[in-house]
N, C-alpha and C positions, 0 to 999 in steps of 0.2 A: 905759588904766592903764599905768604904767611897768613894764617887765619887766627882769629881771636874769638872763638866761640864762648858765649857767656851762659853758664848754667843758671837760669833764672828760677831760683827756689822761691817758695811762698814768702819766706822771710825777706829775701832780696827784692821781690816784687813789692812788698809792703814798704820797704825802705825807699824804693824808686817813687812810688806814689806819694809818700810822705814828704819827699824832697822836691816836689813840684808845687806850683801855686795851688793852694787849697780850694776846693769847690765851695761855692757860697751856699746859702740856705736853700735857694731855689733848686739848684742842681741836686743837692742832697735829698731834698724832699721828693723831687721827681723820681730819682733812683729808688728811694724807699717805697714810694707808692707803687711803682711798677713792679717791684719785687713782691709786695704784699698782695696786690690785686691780680697780678698775672704771673704767678710763680712758675708755671709751665713754659711761659714764653719770655721770661725776664732775661734770658741769656741773649735775646735778640737786641738788647740795649747795648750801646757802646760802653766800653769800660771808662772809668773816670779819667785815666790818663789819655785816652783817645779824645774825650771831650775837650780837655785842656789843649791837646795838640791841634785839634781842628780850629779852635779859636785863635791859637797862636799862629797857625799856618795861614788862616784867612786874613788876619791882620798883616802878617809879613808880606803877603802877596798884594795887598791893597785891593782886595776883591770888591767889585761893584755888582757883578752879575754872576749868580751862582745857582746851581741845580743840585737837588738831592733826590736820589731814587731809593725809596725805602725809608719812611719816617718813623714808623712805630709810635712810641709815646713821646717822641720829640726831643730827646736829649741831644742828639747830633745836630738837629736843625737849630735848636737853641744855641748850641756852641758856635755854629757857623754864623748865624744871624748876629750874634754879639760881636763877631770879628769883622763884619762888613764895614767898608768905608762909608762915609756920609752919603746918603742917598742910595745905598746899595739895596739889592733885591735878591731874595732867595725863593726859587720856585721848587716846591716839594711835590713829589709824586708818591702816592700810596693807594692801597685798595681798601683800607679799613676806616670807616667812620668812627668805629668804637675806639680804636687805639689812638687815632689822631684827635679825637675829642679830648683825651688827656693832654695831648701836645698843645692844643689850642689854649687850654687853661693856663699852662705854664708859660707859653709865649706871652700871654696877656700879663701875667704876674711880672715877667721880666721886662715888659715894655718893648717887646720886639715884634708884636703881632702885625704892625703896619709895614714891616719889612718882608713879610712872608706871604707867598701866594700858594695855597694848598690846592692841588688838583687830585681828585679822587677818580680812580679808574686804572685799568691795566697800563702800566708804564710803557709797554711795548707799543701801545696805541697813542697814549697821551703825549709821549715825548715827541711824536711826529708833528704835534701842533705847535712846537716851538719854532721861532724864526729860523730860516735856513742859513743865514749868514754866520760868519765866525765872530761871535760876540761874547761868549761865556768866558769868564776868568777862572772859574773853579767848579768842579763837580765832585760829588761824593756818591758812590754806588754801594749800597748795603741792603739789597733786596733778595728775592729768590735767586739762588745761585745758578740755576739752569738758565735764567734769563740774562745773566751778565753779558754774554756776547752781543745780544740784541741791544742792550742799553749802551754798551761801548760803541757799537756801530752808529747809533743815533747821535751820541754825544761828541765823538771825536771831530766830525766835520763842522760842529758848531763851536768848537773851542778856538779862541784866538791864538795866534802864535805866542808861546810863552805861558799859556794857561796850564793849569794842573788838574788832573783827574786823580782822586784818591779812591781806592777800592778796598773794601773791608773783607776780612775772612779769607785772605788769599793763602794762608797756611793750613787752615782747617785742623788746628790742633796737631799739626805734624802729619796729618793723614794724606797730604798731597804726595808723600813718598810711597804710600801704600794705600790707595783709595779703597774705602769699604762700602760706599754707597753712591747713589747717583749724584748727590751734591758734591762729594769729594772728587768724583771723576770729572764733573763739570768744571770745577775750579782748577784742577790740574791741567785740563785741556785749555781753559781760558788763560791761565798763566803762560802757557807756551805760545798762545796766539798773541798775547800782549808783547811778549819778548820779541816775536818776529815782526811786529808792526813797525815799519820804518817811519811812520808818522810821529812816533814818540820816542823819548828816551826814558828809561825806567829804572827805578830803584825799589827794592822790596825791604820793608822795615819790620823787625820783630816786635811790633807794638801789639799787645793783646793777642788776637788771633791772626795777626799778619795784616799789614797795610801796604799796598802797592801804590807808589806815587809815579805818575806818568806825566812828564812835561811835553806838551805838544810843540812840535817843531814849527 
């Protein structure tokens, strides 16, 4: 098959971001506060184009029931909540009161706090508290990489037919080709597991650090 690989240079990436809908002041200020207050952890925050993509995708799918595993300071959850259909709800799972305290402030500023249910605790446990029926329209996984298979196994049976799961960091800066650490190895193995899962159809997108989209059959 003919391939069309794209060398995404820093200049081309800047062009790509500049030619998408611009982030508003709330998104910019949240990103800036995260970088200033948590410089060592700031790369855990989704990229600006990912935030725009999450809002776009959530709106496109008409999502009413969504889940996020791994909230950090709230940029991805803010993006998803803004895209929800009227009456929609987003349930967020995280282990940090500190990080999600920042998220709560920005959810309030954006007027979406009434759409979000934040649950603090290990997601491997708290996800099991969700209803067992197939009711979710959308899920976003962006937490500890070794935990991805557990989160996947808890979420897939709860997704309605046609629902979408988005998974972040599935390229690991290209290291899935030659894993260097436990997280790289975990993601490489997870990618293979998702590809072999007959419950879903899958596409991997080169957005930021790689985003896998899985549509549940």
